[in-house]
C-alpha positions as CSV (number, residue, x, y, z in Angstrom):
1,M,-31.0,2.0,-30.3
2,P,-33.6,3.6,-32.7
3,R,-33.5,7.2,-33.0
4,R,-36.4,8.0,-35.6
5,I,-39.5,5.6,-35.4
6,L,-42.1,5.4,-37.5
7,V,-45.5,3.5,-36.4
8,A,-47.2,1.9,-39.0
9,G,-50.6,0.3,-38.6
10,N,-54.2,0.6,-39.7
11,A,-56.9,3.1,-38.5
12,G,-57.8,2.0,-34.9
13,S,-54.5,0.0,-34.5
14,G,-52.9,2.2,-31.9
15,K,-50.5,4.1,-33.7
16,S,-51.0,7.5,-32.0
17,T,-51.2,6.0,-28.4
18,L,-47.8,3.8,-29.2
19,C,-45.9,7.1,-30.6
20,L,-47.0,8.8,-27.4
21,R,-45.8,5.9,-25.2
22,I,-42.6,5.6,-27.2
23,A,-41.9,9.3,-27.0
24,E,-42.6,9.3,-23.2
25,Q,-40.3,6.5,-22.5
26,R,-37.4,7.3,-24.8
27,E,-37.6,11.2,-24.5
28,L,-38.2,11.4,-28.4
29,R,-40.1,14.4,-30.2
30,R,-43.4,13.6,-31.3
31,V,-45.8,15.0,-33.6
32,E,-49.3,13.5,-34.4
33,L,-49.7,13.9,-38.1
34,D,-53.3,14.3,-37.9
35,S,-52.8,17.6,-36.0
36,L,-50.8,18.9,-39.0
37,Y,-52.7,17.8,-41.6
38,W,-56.2,18.6,-40.6
39,G,-57.4,22.4,-40.7
40,P,-61.0,23.6,-39.3
41,Q,-63.7,21.7,-41.0
42,W,-61.8,18.6,-41.8
43,T,-59.9,20.8,-44.6
44,P,-56.2,19.5,-45.5
45,R,-53.9,22.4,-44.1
46,P,-51.5,23.8,-47.1
47,E,-48.2,23.9,-44.9
48,F,-48.7,20.1,-43.8
49,F,-45.9,18.8,-46.2
50,A,-43.3,21.4,-45.1
51,E,-44.2,21.0,-41.5
52,V,-43.5,17.4,-42.1
53,A,-40.3,17.8,-44.1
54,A,-38.9,20.0,-41.2
55,F,-39.9,17.3,-38.5
56,A,-38.4,14.6,-40.2
57,Q,-35.0,16.4,-40.4
58,D,-34.9,16.6,-36.3
59,D,-32.3,13.4,-35.2
60,H,-34.6,11.9,-32.7
61,W,-38.6,11.4,-33.1
62,V,-41.2,9.3,-33.4
63,T,-44.6,9.6,-35.6
64,E,-47.3,7.8,-37.3
65,Y,-46.5,6.2,-40.9
66,Q,-49.6,7.7,-42.7
67,Y,-50.5,10.2,-45.4
68,Q,-49.1,9.4,-48.9
69,A,-47.7,13.0,-49.2
70,A,-45.5,12.4,-45.9
71,R,-44.3,8.9,-46.4
72,P,-41.0,9.7,-48.4
73,A,-39.8,12.4,-46.5
74,L,-40.2,10.4,-43.0
75,L,-39.1,7.3,-44.5
76,A,-35.9,8.6,-46.0
77,R,-35.0,9.4,-42.2
78,A,-36.4,6.7,-40.4
79,D,-34.4,4.3,-38.8
80,T,-37.1,1.8,-37.8
81,V,-40.7,1.2,-38.5
82,V,-42.9,-0.4,-35.8
83,W,-45.6,-2.1,-37.7
84,L,-48.8,-2.8,-35.4
85,D,-50.1,-5.7,-37.4
86,H,-53.0,-6.4,-35.4
87,R,-56.1,-8.8,-36.7
88,F,-58.8,-7.3,-38.6
89,P,-61.6,-7.8,-35.8
90,V,-59.2,-6.2,-33.5
91,V,-58.6,-3.1,-35.2
92,M,-62.3,-2.7,-36.3
93,G,-63.5,-3.2,-32.9
94,R,-60.9,-0.5,-31.3
95,L,-62.1,1.5,-34.5
96,V,-65.6,1.6,-33.6
97,S,-65.1,1.9,-29.9
98,R,-62.8,4.9,-30.3
99,T,-65.4,6.6,-32.8
100,I,-68.3,6.0,-30.3
101,R,-66.3,7.1,-27.5
102,R,-64.9,10.4,-29.2
103,R,-68.3,11.0,-30.7
104,A,-70.4,10.7,-27.1
105,A,-67.9,12.7,-25.2
106,G,-67.7,15.5,-28.1
107,V,-64.1,15.3,-28.0
108,E,-62.1,18.0,-30.2
109,L,-59.8,16.1,-32.2
110,W,-57.6,18.5,-34.2
111,N,-58.2,22.4,-35.0
112,G,-62.2,22.5,-33.8
113,N,-62.8,19.1,-35.6
114,R,-65.0,16.3,-34.0
115,E,-65.9,12.7,-34.9
116,S,-68.9,12.6,-37.2
117,S,-71.8,10.3,-36.5
118,L,-71.8,6.5,-36.8
119,W,-74.7,6.9,-39.2
120,S,-72.8,8.9,-41.4
121,A,-70.5,5.7,-42.1
122,F,-73.4,4.8,-44.5
123,T,-73.3,7.8,-46.4
124,D,-69.8,9.2,-46.1
125,P,-67.2,7.3,-48.4
126,E,-64.4,9.0,-46.5
127,H,-65.8,8.2,-42.6
128,I,-63.3,6.7,-40.6
129,L,-65.1,3.5,-40.2
130,R,-65.3,3.1,-43.9
131,W,-61.6,4.0,-44.2
132,G,-60.7,1.5,-41.9
133,W,-62.4,-1.1,-43.6
134,K,-61.3,-0.6,-46.8
135,S,-57.6,0.1,-46.2
136,Y,-56.6,-2.8,-43.9
137,R,-55.2,-5.1,-46.8
138,R,-53.6,-2.1,-48.6
139,N,-51.7,-0.9,-45.3
140,R,-50.5,-4.4,-45.0
141,A,-49.1,-4.5,-48.4
142,R,-47.6,-1.2,-48.1
143,V,-45.5,-2.2,-45.0
144,L,-44.6,-5.5,-46.1
145,A,-43.0,-3.7,-49.3
146,L,-40.9,-1.7,-46.8
147,V,-38.8,-4.7,-45.3
148,D,-35.6,-4.2,-47.6
149,D,-35.4,-0.5,-46.9
150,V,-35.7,-0.1,-43.2
151,V,-35.9,-2.5,-39.9
152,V,-39.4,-3.3,-39.5
153,V,-40.6,-4.6,-36.0
154,R,-43.6,-6.4,-36.6
155,L,-45.9,-6.6,-33.5
156,R,-48.9,-9.1,-33.5
157,G,-51.2,-8.3,-30.8
158,Q,-50.9,-6.1,-27.8
159,A,-49.1,-8.6,-25.7
160,Q,-46.3,-8.2,-28.1
161,V,-46.5,-4.4,-27.7
162,E,-46.2,-4.4,-24.2
163,R,-43.5,-6.6,-24.3
164,W,-41.4,-4.8,-26.8
165,L,-42.5,-1.5,-24.7
166,S,-40.9,-3.2,-21.6
167,G,-37.8,-4.5,-23.3
168,P,-35.0,-3.2,-25.2
169,L,-36.6,-1.7,-28.2
170,A,-36.7,-4.2,-31.0
171,S,-36.4,-7.2,-28.8
172,V,-39.7,-8.7,-29.7
173,G,-41.5,-9.3,-32.8
174,E,-40.1,-10.1,-36.1
175,E,-37.3,-7.8,-37.3
176,R,-37.5,-8.6,-40.8
177,A,-41.2,-9.0,-41.3
178,R,-42.2,-11.8,-43.9
């Protein structure tokens, strides 16, 4: 049974949601990396890496596989990577929907931050929609490179995610991603 789980996938793939569900189901400690990384006014917090390294030392946890500075510390301790390998249109549709929903409701994300307007996607190269668009292929290649180092459970679509959650962990999907 996995004890230290990383959830990989593109922005909008459902990483944070799946982490929450796994944490509740398996009673694992969970931290949302965005909450550690982002300070007020979307500024990176200097204590981010130290907090991630301390979290990774626990024996039972689940979190997202993101942030280049955090990946080595997390991967060194992870025993399983769950890869949400959803199709590009699905991921982008979810990302647009989530961004609109959060913006319209004025949802506070982390440390007082809120989603920027959709229109800023045209002017801000770091806007979440642009990030999701440009990072999709790169993220897939990054996860595929892990298959020799850790068990990778590849879930292609929400139906596989649901079956994996309701069955023994790692029983659905491809154990060794190709």
